[in-house]
N, C-alpha and C positions, 0 to 999 in steps of 0.2 A: 563533418562528425553527421554518422548515420545514427537513425532511431535503438539502435542496439546498444549504438556506443554510449551515445548520450543515459538512455533507461541506465546501464551500468556503472555508466557517471555518478548519476544519483543518489544510484544504491549505495553508492559507498560515500557520496556525498550526507543522504540521509544518517546514519553511521560515525556523522564527526559533529554533528549536533552540537554547543556545548552546553541546554539545556535540558531536560527529553517534554517529548509536548506531549499537549493533551489529552482527556486520552481517545478525545471521534481523530485533531489528529493521528492518533495514531492507529485506531481503527481502522480509517480514509487507505492509506499508505500502507494498512495490510495486505489489505481487501485488492483495492486495488496492483499493488505486488504478486497476492497473489493471483487475482483476472490474467497479468501479464507473460505473466510465468506459468503456469500450472491451464488459462480456460477458466471456462463454465464451470463452481462450484458442483462436487462428485461425488462429494463424503460425505453421510450422513449427522446430523448433525446431534448435538454431542450431547448428556447427559442432565437431567434436569443441573444438580449440583455441581456441574461442570461451565459458573454462569461467564468465569473469563473465555471459555473451549466456544461459548453458542451466544455472547460477542460478537468473536472475529470471525462462527460462522455466516450467524449471523449477516454481517457487514459484507465480508465474501461476496454472499448469497441476494447480496442486491445489486453487486458486477452481473450479474444474468445478462447473459442475452452481446456484457458490450466487447468489440472484439481489440484482441492482442494489444497490438499497436493505437484503440484508440485509449485503450487503457495504461500501454504505456507512457502516451502521450501527455496525457492527465498523471500521471504519479511523475514525470519527469515537471510539474509543474504545480505537483504539488511542496511536493519537494523542494524548488525554486522558491514560491511564494513562507515555506519552514523558513529555510536556510534565509533571506531576506529578514526575518526578523527572528528572530533566534543569535542566526550567527552558529559558525558550525565552530569548531579549535582549528 
């Protein structure tokens, strides 16, 4: 199975988790997904009252410089860890 196929499979598995992961885990999964699919953050930071948007932006910005393939590998590993600890439907 290719890296892209494994990544797409992990993207589907994360939607099937029994319960919602912690906020920290959600931010990590979000940041790795964005880095894997878009690359380095290319947007401006949200305004000061958009707390959720800023947290997501900061998480993605923290992955700056990580290659898309490395981000895919880390995403696959993170999702596998979440599935193992939480379980999926």
